[in-house]
C-alpha positions in Angstrom: 71.4 73.4 143.2 68.1 75.3 143.3 66.5 76.2 140.0 66.2 80.0 140.1 64.6 82.5 137.9 67.6 83.2 135.6 67.9 79.6 134.3 64.2 79.5 133.6 64.4 82.9 131.8 67.4 81.6 129.9 65.4 78.5 128.8 62.5 80.8 127.7 64.9 83.0 125.7 66.6 80.1 124.0 63.4 78.3 123.2 62.1 81.5 121.5 65.3 81.7 119.5 64.7 78.1 118.3 61.1 79.0 117.3 59.2 77.6 120.2 55.6 78.6 120.3 54.9 77.2 123.8 57.1 76.2 126.7 55.5 74.5 129.7 57.3 74.2 133.0 56.3 71.2 135.1 57.8 69.1 137.9 59.9 70.1 140.8 61.1 73.4 139.5 57.5 74.6 139.3 56.4 73.0 142.6 59.4 73.9 144.7 62.2 75.7 142.9 64.4 76.0 146.0 64.6 72.2 146.1 64.6 71.4 142.4 67.6 69.8 140.9 66.5 69.9 137.3 64.2 71.6 134.8 61.2 69.8 133.3 59.9 71.5 130.2 57.5 70.6 127.4 58.1 72.5 124.2 55.9 73.2 121.1 57.0 74.6 117.8 60.6 73.1 117.7 60.5 70.2 115.3 62.5 66.9 115.2 66.2 67.1 115.9 66.1 70.8 116.7 64.4 69.9 120.0 67.5 67.9 121.0 69.7 70.8 119.9 67.6 73.1 122.1 67.9 70.8 125.0 71.7 70.6 124.7 71.9 74.4 124.4 69.7 75.0 127.5 71.8 72.5 129.6 75.0 74.1 128.3 73.9 77.6 129.1 72.3 76.9 132.5 74.4 74.0 133.8 71.2 72.4 135.1 70.0 69.0 134.1 67.0 69.2 131.8 64.1 67.0 130.7 62.8 68.6 127.5 59.8 66.8 125.9 57.6 67.7 122.9 54.3 69.3 123.8 51.6 67.0 122.9 48.2 67.6 121.4 45.4 68.2 124.0 43.7 65.0 123.0 46.9 62.9 123.4 46.7 60.7 126.6 50.1 62.0 127.8 49.2 65.6 127.4 50.1 67.7 130.5 46.4 68.5 131.3 46.0 64.8 132.2 48.4 65.2 135.1 46.2 67.6 137.0 47.2 70.9 138.7 50.7 72.2 138.7 51.3 72.9 135.1 52.1 76.4 133.8 54.0 78.1 131.1 57.5 79.0 132.0 56.9 82.6 131.2 53.7 82.8 133.3 55.6 81.2 136.2 58.3 83.9 136.0 55.7 86.7 135.8 54.0 85.4 139.0 57.3 85.0 140.8 58.3 88.6 139.8 55.0 90.0 140.9 55.2 88.2 144.3 58.4 90.1 145.2 
């Protein structure tokens, strides 16, 4: 099932409702949404077990498998910036897709 704009927007909305301050889209849904089979998101501002609750809620609402990980500090070795190009916030990705239409 392709990952389309509406599931990403749903994830953004739910993350905001849970208090997220940043949501980073990465992986296949960013690189090739038509071929993506899941959403990969990094989230900041949702502490502890609330992050798991958010993940469950996003999967329940979108019916798309989800990998939701905590956003790491910029100096952490597993921070998204260490993976090179291809990272973007979910909201910025949606804006670019909408403007490309």
